[in-house]
PDB file of N, H, CA, C and O in Angstrom:
ATOM      1  N   MET A   1       0.709   0.982  11.023  1.00  0.00           N
ATOM      2  CA  MET A   1       0.463   0.926   9.605  1.00  0.00           C
ATOM      3  C   MET A   1       1.681   0.415   8.866  1.00  0.00           C
ATOM      4  O   MET A   1       1.563  -0.512   8.064  1.00  0.00           O
ATOM      5  N   SER A   2       2.844   0.989   9.110  1.00  0.00           N
ATOM      6  H   SER A   2       2.939   1.741   9.761  1.00  0.00           H
ATOM      7  CA  SER A   2       4.015   0.587   8.342  1.00  0.00           C
ATOM      8  C   SER A   2       4.379  -0.867   8.616  1.00  0.00           C
ATOM      9  O   SER A   2       4.881  -1.550   7.724  1.00  0.00           O
ATOM     10  N   LEU A   3       4.139  -1.349   9.821  1.00  0.00           N
ATOM     11  H   LEU A   3       3.731  -0.794  10.546  1.00  0.00           H
ATOM     12  CA  LEU A   3       4.420  -2.750  10.123  1.00  0.00           C
ATOM     13  C   LEU A   3       3.504  -3.669   9.323  1.00  0.00           C
ATOM     14  O   LEU A   3       3.944  -4.694   8.803  1.00  0.00           O
ATOM     15  N   LEU A   4       2.240  -3.300   9.225  1.00  0.00           N
ATOM     16  H   LEU A   4       1.883  -2.467   9.647  1.00  0.00           H
ATOM     17  CA  LEU A   4       1.303  -4.097   8.434  1.00  0.00           C
ATOM     18  C   LEU A   4       1.686  -4.061   6.959  1.00  0.00           C
ATOM     19  O   LEU A   4       1.684  -5.086   6.277  1.00  0.00           O
ATOM     20  N   SER A   5       2.007  -2.887   6.488  1.00  0.00           N
ATOM     21  H   SER A   5       2.008  -2.054   7.042  1.00  0.00           H
ATOM     22  CA  SER A   5       2.398  -2.729   5.103  1.00  0.00           C
ATOM     23  C   SER A   5       3.656  -3.533   4.791  1.00  0.00           C
ATOM     24  O   SER A   5       3.744  -4.179   3.746  1.00  0.00           O
ATOM     25  N   ASP A   6       4.618  -3.491   5.692  1.00  0.00           N
ATOM     26  H   ASP A   6       4.547  -2.967   6.540  1.00  0.00           H
ATOM     27  CA  ASP A   6       5.860  -4.242   5.512  1.00  0.00           C
ATOM     28  C   ASP A   6       5.609  -5.748   5.437  1.00  0.00           C
ATOM     29  O   ASP A   6       6.393  -6.485   4.840  1.00  0.00           O
ATOM     30  N   GLN A   7       4.513  -6.197   6.045  1.00  0.00           N
ATOM     31  H   GLN A   7       3.876  -5.598   6.530  1.00  0.00           H
ATOM     32  CA  GLN A   7       4.186  -7.622   6.034  1.00  0.00           C
ATOM     33  C   GLN A   7       3.318  -8.011   4.841  1.00  0.00           C
ATOM     34  O   GLN A   7       2.865  -9.151   4.735  1.00  0.00           O
ATOM     35  N   GLY A   8       3.094  -7.058   3.950  1.00  0.00           N
ATOM     36  H   GLY A   8       3.463  -6.132   4.035  1.00  0.00           H
ATOM     37  CA  GLY A   8       2.353  -7.355   2.732  1.00  0.00           C
ATOM     38  C   GLY A   8       0.845  -7.289   2.860  1.00  0.00           C
ATOM     39  O   GLY A   8       0.131  -7.763   1.977  1.00  0.00           O
ATOM     40  N   ILE A   9       0.345  -6.709   3.943  1.00  0.00           N
ATOM     41  H   ILE A   9       0.925  -6.324   4.661  1.00  0.00           H
ATOM     42  CA  ILE A   9      -1.101  -6.577   4.110  1.00  0.00           C
ATOM     43  C   ILE A   9      -1.599  -5.547   3.097  1.00  0.00           C
ATOM     44  O   ILE A   9      -1.056  -4.444   3.029  1.00  0.00           O
ATOM     45  N   PRO A  10      -2.618  -5.883   2.313  1.00  0.00           N
ATOM     46  CA  PRO A  10      -3.128  -4.951   1.304  1.00  0.00           C
ATOM     47  C   PRO A  10      -3.660  -3.658   1.922  1.00  0.00           C
ATOM     48  O   PRO A  10      -4.190  -3.653   3.033  1.00  0.00           O
ATOM     49  N   LEU A  11      -3.510  -2.590   1.194  1.00  0.00           N
ATOM     50  H   LEU A  11      -3.080  -2.593   0.292  1.00  0.00           H
ATOM     51  CA  LEU A  11      -3.951  -1.278   1.656  1.00  0.00           C
ATOM     52  C   LEU A  11      -5.423  -1.271   2.034  1.00  0.00           C
ATOM     53  O   LEU A  11      -5.813  -0.606   2.994  1.00  0.00           O
ATOM     54  N   GLU A  12      -6.249  -2.008   1.284  1.00  0.00           N
ATOM     55  H   GLU A  12      -5.933  -2.548   0.504  1.00  0.00           H
ATOM     56  CA  GLU A  12      -7.687  -2.053   1.587  1.00  0.00           C
ATOM     57  C   GLU A  12      -7.944  -2.630   2.974  1.00  0.00           C
ATOM     58  O   GLU A  12      -8.808  -2.138   3.700  1.00  0.00           O
ATOM     59  N   GLU A  13      -7.208  -3.658   3.342  1.00  0.00           N
ATOM     60  H   GLU A  13      -6.506  -4.057   2.752  1.00  0.00           H
ATOM     61  CA  GLU A  13      -7.378  -4.254   4.669  1.00  0.00           C
ATOM     62  C   GLU A  13      -6.891  -3.309   5.764  1.00  0.00           C
ATOM     63  O   GLU A  13      -7.521  -3.189   6.815  1.00  0.00           O
ATOM     64  N   ILE A  14      -5.785  -2.648   5.515  1.00  0.00           N
ATOM     65  H   ILE A  14      -5.274  -2.745   4.661  1.00  0.00           H
ATOM     66  CA  ILE A  14      -5.264  -1.690   6.497  1.00  0.00           C
ATOM     67  C   ILE A  14      -6.265  -0.562   6.693  1.00  0.00           C
ATOM     68  O   ILE A  14      -6.528  -0.142   7.820  1.00  0.00           O
ATOM     69  N   SER A  15      -6.821  -0.075   5.590  1.00  0.00           N
ATOM     70  H   SER A  15      -6.607  -0.415   4.674  1.00  0.00           H
ATOM     71  CA  SER A  15      -7.795   1.008   5.651  1.00  0.00           C
ATOM     72  C   SER A  15      -8.992   0.627   6.505  1.00  0.00           C
ATOM     73  O   SER A  15      -9.443   1.409   7.341  1.00  0.00           O
ATOM     74  N   ARG A  16      -9.507  -0.584   6.291  1.00  0.00           N
ATOM     75  H   ARG A  16      -9.141  -1.220   5.612  1.00  0.00           H
ATOM     76  CA  ARG A  16     -10.650  -1.054   7.097  1.00  0.00           C
ATOM     77  C   ARG A  16     -10.257  -1.210   8.564  1.00  0.00           C
ATOM     78  O   ARG A  16     -11.023  -0.856   9.461  1.00  0.00           O
ATOM     79  N   LEU A  17      -9.072  -1.736   8.796  1.00  0.00           N
ATOM     80  H   LEU A  17      -8.450  -2.023   8.068  1.00  0.00           H
ATOM     81  CA  LEU A  17      -8.613  -1.971  10.165  1.00  0.00           C
ATOM     82  C   LEU A  17      -8.518  -0.679  10.969  1.00  0.00           C
ATOM     83  O   LEU A  17      -8.912  -0.638  12.135  1.00  0.00           O
ATOM     84  N   VAL A  18      -7.998   0.372  10.347  1.00  0.00           N
ATOM     85  H   VAL A  18      -7.678   0.339   9.400  1.00  0.00           H
ATOM     86  CA  VAL A  18      -7.829   1.633  11.073  1.00  0.00           C
ATOM     87  C   VAL A  18      -9.074   2.505  11.028  1.00  0.00           C
ATOM     88  O   VAL A  18      -9.099   3.580  11.627  1.00  0.00           O
ATOM     89  N   GLY A  19     -10.118   2.049  10.315  1.00  0.00           N
ATOM     90  H   GLY A  19     -10.097   1.176   9.829  1.00  0.00           H
ATOM     91  CA  GLY A  19     -11.394   2.749  10.331  1.00  0.00           C
ATOM     92  C   GLY A  19     -11.506   3.904   9.358  1.00  0.00           C
ATOM     93  O   GLY A  19     -12.343   4.787   9.545  1.00  0.00           O
ATOM     94  N   HIS A  20     -10.682   3.920   8.324  1.00  0.00           N
ATOM     95  H   HIS A  20     -10.001   3.203   8.171  1.00  0.00           H
ATOM     96  CA  HIS A  20     -10.796   4.982   7.335  1.00  0.00           C
ATOM     97  C   HIS A  20     -11.946   4.683   6.385  1.00  0.00           C
ATOM     98  O   HIS A  20     -12.271   3.525   6.123  1.00  0.00           O
ATOM     99  N   SER A  21     -12.553   5.747   5.877  1.00  0.00           N
ATOM    100  H   SER A  21     -12.289   6.688   6.090  1.00  0.00           H
ATOM    101  CA  SER A  21     -13.693   5.587   4.980  1.00  0.00           C
ATOM    102  C   SER A  21     -13.287   5.114   3.593  1.00  0.00           C
ATOM    103  O   SER A  21     -14.114   4.591   2.846  1.00  0.00           O
ATOM    104  N   SER A  22     -12.023   5.294   3.246  1.00  0.00           N
ATOM    105  H   SER A  22     -11.351   5.719   3.852  1.00  0.00           H
ATOM    106  CA  SER A  22     -11.538   4.844   1.942  1.00  0.00           C
ATOM    107  C   SER A  22     -10.024   4.674   1.992  1.00  0.00           C
ATOM    108  O   SER A  22      -9.360   5.139   2.919  1.00  0.00           O
ATOM    109  N   THR A  23      -9.497   4.004   0.984  1.00  0.00           N
ATOM    110  H   THR A  23     -10.036   3.626   0.231  1.00  0.00           H
ATOM    111  CA  THR A  23      -8.043   3.848   0.916  1.00  0.00           C
ATOM    112  C   THR A  23      -7.368   5.181   0.622  1.00  0.00           C
ATOM    113  O   THR A  23      -6.194   5.368   0.942  1.00  0.00           O
ATOM    114  N   ALA A  24      -8.107   6.110   0.011  1.00  0.00           N
ATOM    115  H   ALA A  24      -9.061   5.958  -0.249  1.00  0.00           H
ATOM    116  CA  ALA A  24      -7.533   7.435  -0.266  1.00  0.00           C
ATOM    117  C   ALA A  24      -7.149   8.132   1.035  1.00  0.00           C
ATOM    118  O   ALA A  24      -6.111   8.789   1.110  1.00  0.00           O
ATOM    119  N   VAL A  25      -7.983   7.987   2.053  1.00  0.00           N
ATOM    120  H   VAL A  25      -8.827   7.453   1.992  1.00  0.00           H
ATOM    121  CA  VAL A  25      -7.671   8.576   3.360  1.00  0.00           C
ATOM    122  C   VAL A  25      -6.417   7.924   3.936  1.00  0.00           C
ATOM    123  O   VAL A  25      -5.535   8.609   4.455  1.00  0.00           O
ATOM    124  N   THR A  26      -6.343   6.609   3.843  1.00  0.00           N
ATOM    125  H   THR A  26      -7.059   6.052   3.421  1.00  0.00           H
ATOM    126  CA  THR A  26      -5.185   5.882   4.362  1.00  0.00           C
ATOM    127  C   THR A  26      -3.918   6.319   3.633  1.00  0.00           C
ATOM    128  O   THR A  26      -2.881   6.544   4.256  1.00  0.00           O
ATOM    129  N   GLU A  27      -4.009   6.436   2.317  1.00  0.00           N
ATOM    130  H   GLU A  27      -4.852   6.253   1.811  1.00  0.00           H
ATOM    131  CA  GLU A  27      -2.857   6.867   1.527  1.00  0.00           C
ATOM    132  C   GLU A  27      -2.405   8.261   1.921  1.00  0.00           C
ATOM    133  O   GLU A  27      -1.206   8.528   2.007  1.00  0.00           O
ATOM    134  N   LEU A  28      -3.362   9.153   2.161  1.00  0.00           N
ATOM    135  H   LEU A  28      -4.335   8.936   2.091  1.00  0.00           H
ATOM    136  CA  LEU A  28      -3.034  10.523   2.541  1.00  0.00           C
ATOM    137  C   LEU A  28      -2.341  10.565   3.900  1.00  0.00           C
ATOM    138  O   LEU A  28      -1.328  11.243   4.070  1.00  0.00           O
ATOM    139  N   VAL A  29      -2.893   9.837   4.860  1.00  0.00           N
ATOM    140  H   VAL A  29      -3.716   9.286   4.722  1.00  0.00           H
ATOM    141  CA  VAL A  29      -2.363   9.856   6.221  1.00  0.00           C
ATOM    142  C   VAL A  29      -1.003   9.163   6.308  1.00  0.00           C
ATOM    143  O   VAL A  29      -0.109   9.622   7.019  1.00  0.00           O
ATOM    144  N   TYR A  30      -0.856   8.057   5.583  1.00  0.00           N
ATOM    145  H   TYR A  30      -1.583   7.684   5.006  1.00  0.00           H
ATOM    146  CA  TYR A  30       0.339   7.230   5.721  1.00  0.00           C
ATOM    147  C   TYR A  30       1.194   7.195   4.459  1.00  0.00           C
ATOM    148  O   TYR A  30       1.873   6.200   4.206  1.00  0.00           O
ATOM    149  N   ARG A  31       1.174   8.246   3.676  1.00  0.00           N
ATOM    150  H   ARG A  31       0.623   9.054   3.882  1.00  0.00           H
ATOM    151  CA  ARG A  31       1.835   8.205   2.370  1.00  0.00           C
ATOM    152  C   ARG A  31       3.316   7.872   2.428  1.00  0.00           C
ATOM    153  O   ARG A  31       3.825   7.216   1.519  1.00  0.00           O
ATOM    154  N   LYS A  32       4.020   8.300   3.459  1.00  0.00           N
ATOM    155  H   LYS A  32       3.606   8.834   4.197  1.00  0.00           H
ATOM    156  CA  LYS A  32       5.458   7.987   3.553  1.00  0.00           C
ATOM    157  C   LYS A  32       5.683   6.506   3.799  1.00  0.00           C
ATOM    158  O   LYS A  32       6.622   5.927   3.252  1.00  0.00           O
ATOM    159  N   GLN A  33       4.842   5.884   4.612  1.00  0.00           N
ATOM    160  H   GLN A  33       4.080   6.354   5.057  1.00  0.00           H
ATOM    161  CA  GLN A  33       4.979   4.464   4.889  1.00  0.00           C
ATOM    162  C   GLN A  33       4.547   3.616   3.702  1.00  0.00           C
ATOM    163  O   GLN A  33       5.072   2.522   3.494  1.00  0.00           O
ATOM    164  N   ILE A  34       3.600   4.113   2.928  1.00  0.00           N
ATOM    165  H   ILE A  34       3.174   5.002   3.097  1.00  0.00           H
ATOM    166  CA  ILE A  34       3.061   3.339   1.814  1.00  0.00           C
ATOM    167  C   ILE A  34       3.981   3.379   0.603  1.00  0.00           C
ATOM    168  O   ILE A  34       3.986   2.438  -0.191  1.00  0.00           O
ATOM    169  N   ARG A  35       4.756   4.441   0.443  1.00  0.00           N
ATOM    170  H   ARG A  35       4.753   5.205   1.088  1.00  0.00           H
ATOM    171  CA  ARG A  35       5.585   4.610  -0.751  1.00  0.00           C
ATOM    172  C   ARG A  35       6.412   3.373  -1.095  1.00  0.00           C
ATOM    173  O   ARG A  35       6.414   2.973  -2.259  1.00  0.00           O
ATOM    174  N   PRO A  36       7.121   2.740  -0.144  1.00  0.00           N
ATOM    175  CA  PRO A  36       7.900   1.545  -0.528  1.00  0.00           C
ATOM    176  C   PRO A  36       7.028   0.423  -1.078  1.00  0.00           C
ATOM    177  O   PRO A  36       7.444  -0.294  -1.988  1.00  0.00           O
ATOM    178  N   VAL A  37       5.838   0.265  -0.544  1.00  0.00           N
ATOM    179  H   VAL A  37       5.499   0.847   0.195  1.00  0.00           H
ATOM    180  CA  VAL A  37       4.931  -0.781  -1.028  1.00  0.00           C
ATOM    181  C   VAL A  37       4.494  -0.467  -2.447  1.00  0.00           C
ATOM    182  O   VAL A  37       4.457  -1.361  -3.293  1.00  0.00           O
ATOM    183  N   LEU A  38       4.164   0.778  -2.719  1.00  0.00           N
ATOM    184  H   LEU A  38       4.194   1.504  -2.031  1.00  0.00           H
ATOM    185  CA  LEU A  38       3.754   1.164  -4.060  1.00  0.00           C
ATOM    186  C   LEU A  38       4.889   0.971  -5.052  1.00  0.00           C
ATOM    187  O   LEU A  38       4.674   0.516  -6.176  1.00  0.00           O
ATOM    188  N   GLN A  39       6.101   1.321  -4.628  1.00  0.00           N
ATOM    189  H   GLN A  39       6.276   1.690  -3.715  1.00  0.00           H
ATOM    190  CA  GLN A  39       7.254   1.152  -5.508  1.00  0.00           C
ATOM    191  C   GLN A  39       7.501  -0.323  -5.791  1.00  0.00           C
ATOM    192  O   GLN A  39       7.795  -0.694  -6.927  1.00  0.00           O
ATOM    193  N   GLU A  40       7.385  -1.162  -4.777  1.00  0.00           N
ATOM    194  H   GLU A  40       7.146  -0.861  -3.854  1.00  0.00           H
ATOM    195  CA  GLU A  40       7.562  -2.604  -4.975  1.00  0.00           C
ATOM    196  C   GLU A  40       6.514  -3.136  -5.941  1.00  0.00           C
ATOM    197  O   GLU A  40       6.814  -3.967  -6.799  1.00  0.00           O
ATOM    198  N   GLY A  41       5.297  -2.659  -5.800  1.00  0.00           N
ATOM    199  H   GLY A  41       5.054  -1.984  -5.103  1.00  0.00           H
ATOM    200  CA  GLY A  41       4.225  -3.086  -6.693  1.00  0.00           C
ATOM    201  C   GLY A  41       4.495  -2.654  -8.132  1.00  0.00           C
ATOM    202  O   GLY A  41       4.253  -3.412  -9.071  1.00  0.00           O
ATOM    203  N   ALA A  42       4.993  -1.445  -8.295  1.00  0.00           N
ATOM    204  H   ALA A  42       5.190  -0.829  -7.532  1.00  0.00           H
ATOM    205  CA  ALA A  42       5.307  -0.958  -9.641  1.00  0.00           C
ATOM    206  C   ALA A  42       6.424  -1.775 -10.265  1.00  0.00           C
ATOM    207  O   ALA A  42       6.367  -2.090 -11.454  1.00  0.00           O
ATOM    208  N   VAL A  43       7.424  -2.118  -9.494  1.00  0.00           N
ATOM    209  H   VAL A  43       7.470  -1.861  -8.529  1.00  0.00           H
ATOM    210  CA  VAL A  43       8.532  -2.933 -10.006  1.00  0.00           C
ATOM    211  C   VAL A  43       8.011  -4.318 -10.402  1.00  0.00           C
ATOM    212  O   VAL A  43       8.387  -4.852 -11.446  1.00  0.00           O
ATOM    213  N   ALA A  44       7.149  -4.891  -9.569  1.00  0.00           N
ATOM    214  H   ALA A  44       6.843  -4.457  -8.722  1.00  0.00           H
ATOM    215  CA  ALA A  44       6.583  -6.197  -9.881  1.00  0.00           C
ATOM    216  C   ALA A  44       5.758  -6.143 -11.174  1.00  0.00           C
ATOM    217  O   ALA A  44       5.845  -7.045 -12.007  1.00  0.00           O
ATOM    218  N   MET A  45       4.964  -5.089 -11.335  1.00  0.00           N
ATOM    219  H   MET A  45       4.894  -4.356 -10.658  1.00  0.00           H
ATOM    220  CA  MET A  45       4.172  -4.959 -12.556  1.00  0.00           C
ATOM    221  C   MET A  45       5.075  -4.807 -13.779  1.00  0.00           C
ATOM    222  O   MET A  45       4.779  -5.354 -14.841  1.00  0.00           O
ATOM    223  N   ASP A  46       6.166  -4.071 -13.636  1.00  0.00           N
ATOM    224  H   ASP A  46       6.407  -3.626 -12.774  1.00  0.00           H
ATOM    225  CA  ASP A  46       7.115  -3.953 -14.741  1.00  0.00           C
ATOM    226  C   ASP A  46       7.670  -5.312 -15.139  1.00  0.00           C
ATOM    227  O   ASP A  46       7.828  -5.601 -16.325  1.00  0.00           O
ATOM    228  N   ARG A  47       7.969  -6.150 -14.139  1.00  0.00           N
ATOM    229  H   ARG A  47       7.841  -5.914 -13.176  1.00  0.00           H
ATOM    230  CA  ARG A  47       8.480  -7.487 -14.441  1.00  0.00           C
ATOM    231  C   ARG A  47       7.429  -8.338 -15.150  1.00  0.00           C
ATOM    232  O   ARG A  47       7.738  -9.064 -16.094  1.00  0.00           O
ATOM    233  N   ILE A  48       6.205  -8.242 -14.692  1.00  0.00           N
ATOM    234  H   ILE A  48       5.953  -7.653 -13.924  1.00  0.00           H
ATOM    235  CA  ILE A  48       5.121  -9.047 -15.257  1.00  0.00           C
ATOM    236  C   ILE A  48       4.849  -8.669 -16.709  1.00  0.00           C
ATOM    237  O   ILE A  48       4.680  -9.538 -17.565  1.00  0.00           O
ATOM    238  N   PHE A  49       4.809  -7.374 -16.974  1.00  0.00           N
ATOM    239  H   PHE A  49       4.946  -6.669 -16.279  1.00  0.00           H
ATOM    240  CA  PHE A  49       4.413  -6.909 -18.297  1.00  0.00           C
ATOM    241  C   PHE A  49       5.582  -6.492 -19.171  1.00  0.00           C
ATOM    242  O   PHE A  49       5.390  -5.816 -20.182  1.00  0.00           O
ATOM    243  N   LYS A  50       6.772  -6.880 -18.800  1.00  0.00           N
ATOM    244  H   LYS A  50       6.928  -7.429 -17.979  1.00  0.00           H
ATOM    245  CA  LYS A  50       7.950  -6.536 -19.584  1.00  0.00           C
ATOM    246  C   LYS A  50       7.826  -7.175 -20.969  1.00  0.00           C
ATOM    247  O   LYS A  50       7.508  -8.357 -21.096  1.00  0.00           O
ATOM    248  N   THR A  51       8.080  -6.384 -21.987  1.00  0.00           N
ATOM    249  H   THR A  51       8.339  -5.423 -21.884  1.00  0.00           H
ATOM    250  CA  THR A  51       7.951  -6.927 -23.343  1.00  0.00           C
ATOM    251  C   THR A  51       9.300  -7.095 -24.003  1.00  0.00           C
ATOM    252  O   THR A  51       9.375  -7.541 -25.148  1.00  0.00           O
TER     253      THR A  51
END
């Protein structure tokens, strides 16, 4: 999971790949690995919507 996440694979694709019923399950199981991706996404959104 963390290798896929590190390569920028979206959480939805990872969730389907590992057979989880939803991304919520994937987030729960892999929350430590996902945190850097979520933080990167938040930083990117801050840059996009910076006023």
